[in-house]
Structures are given as C-alpha cells and as structure tokens.
N, C-alpha and C positions, 0 to 999 in steps of 0.2 A: 350804509353798513360798511364799516371799516374792517374788512376781513383780514388785513395785515396784522391786526392785534389779536387774532384768535389764538387761544392757547391749546397746547397739546395735552394738558391735564385739566381735569375738571373733577367733580365729585357730587355726592349727595349728602344731605344733612337731615337729621331728625332734630327738631327744635320744639320747645314748649310753645303751646298755643297762648297767645296774648292778644289784647285788643289791636295792637299794631301788627299789620300783615308782615309775616316773616320776621318779627322783632323779638321773639322769645330767646331764652337761653339755649345753648347747644347741648343736646343730650349725647349725640354720637355722630361722627362723620365717617365717610368712606371715600377714598380717592379713586378716581377712574382715569386710567391712562388712555389717551387717544393717539392714533398714528398720524393724524392730520389729513388722512385720505378718506375719512368717513363722510357719508352724506348725512343730512339731518336725521333721517329715519334710523340709520345705524347708530348715531350718537344717542338718540332716544332709547333704542333697544339696550345699549350698554348701561345707560343710566337707570332704566327700569329694572334690569337684572341686579344692579348694585343696590337699588332701593329695597328690593325684596330680601336680599341678604342682610342689609342693614336693619330692616324691620324685625327679622328673626333675632338678631343680636339684641335689639332694644327690648323685645319681649323677654328674653333671658334676663336682662338687667332688671326689668320690672319685677320679675319673680324673685330676684335676689334681695330686694329691699328698696329703700328709698333711692331715687335716681340722683346721681351726682351730675351737675351741669356746670357749664362755664359760660360766661358772658360772650356775646358776639362782638367782634370788632367791626362795627358798622361801616368803617371806612374801607374794609377789605372785601365786602360782599359785592356780588354782581347780580344784576337783574337784567334779563334780556326779554323784551316784549316781542310779540310777533312782528316780523319785518313788514313794512309797507310795500306796495307795488314798486315804488321808487327805489327802495332798498334792494329789490330783486331784479332791477332792470340793468342790463349790460349796455353801456354806451361806448362811443368811440374814445372816451377818456379812460376806459378800463384797460389794464394790462391783461395779458393772457392769463396770468396766475390769478388776478382778482376776478376775472370772468369765470374761470373754472371754480374758484371758491364760491362764487354766487350760485353757480349751477348746483354744486354739491349741497349748499345750504338750503336750497329750495327743494331738492329731491325728497320725496317722490312727487312733489307738486311742481308747478310751473315756475320757471324764471321767465324773463322778458328780454327782448332785444329791441333797442330803439334805433331806428335808422331814419334820420331827418325827423319828420314829425310823425312817423308811423311807429307803432309799438306792436311787436309780434310775440305770441306765447311760444316758449321753447319747452318741449318735454323730453327731448333726447339730443345728444350731441355725438357726432363722429368726426374724425379728422380725415382730411384729404390733402394731397399736395398737387400743385400745378405750377406752371411757370408764369402765370399772369394773375394779377389781383382782380378779383371779380366777386360779384354777389349774384347768385343764381337761384331761381325758384323753379323747381321741377317736381311734378307729381306731389304737390303740397309740401315739399321739403325745401327749406331755405338753406343754401350752402354758402359759406364764406371761403374763398380761396385766397391765400396770401401769396404775394409775389415771392418767388424764389430768388434770394439775393446771392446765392453761391455762384 
C-alpha cells in the first residue's frame, strides 16, 4: 500500500449501469475534500454524506427529463480494493509518516506490526519519549521508544 500517493481530494459518481462493472457513462459527480488526517472510517462517512446529496440531485435531474451523461475517461478512474494484511503491516522499512498513514487507513480496524518473524495486531497508538531505544511489552501493551538524538 503506497500511502505516499494518497490524494487529499476524492469524490463520488453516479454512473449508468452497464454489463461492465463501473463502466457506464457519468450522470453526475461530486468532489469531496479531505484534510489528509482522516482515518478510513471518517473518509467513508464523508463519501456517504456526499453520495446521499448526489443521489438527491440525480433524482431531481431524472424528474426534469432525459439524463445527459458523458463518457468516462477510463484512464483517470481509480479502483481501490480492500487492503491485504501485508498492506496493513508496519515493518522496520516504514517511515513514521507511512506507519501513521497505515494506522489511519486501517482505523477503526486493526493494523499490524511485524518485529522479526512475529506479527502483532495494533488497535491504538500513543506517543512517548525516552532517552533509549527500546521495545517494551507491559500489561498487554507494546510500546516503541525511539532514541533521543538531541
């Protein structure tokens, strides 16, 4: 999952139904702005809200007469499947920003952390500072402490 390419703008579309999945002409679209700080649940909520608004506008257009549509540019559309466990796993190759992006993308579900050959579920994150680099498991909580370089 290359989170560095995520966009801060997205949208919803109403398209004609055709035998090809999502291949029909576009009836109407609505842009949705994102801050880049949303988790996946918050993105879905914004998209559902925009979808309901779009649906009402499409119903109005249907009542006004024949729909005017335009062809999709199939080279510009995106499709995102559900991420695999590997996509949701934070490894030592991740930067802090890519690890945080993975955590946000997984919320409210679990992300994973791989340490050597062990994989752990992550359902929440908090930050702590210390002067030594360590990994600590206490009361069922796994904590990563980064070395203070100042």
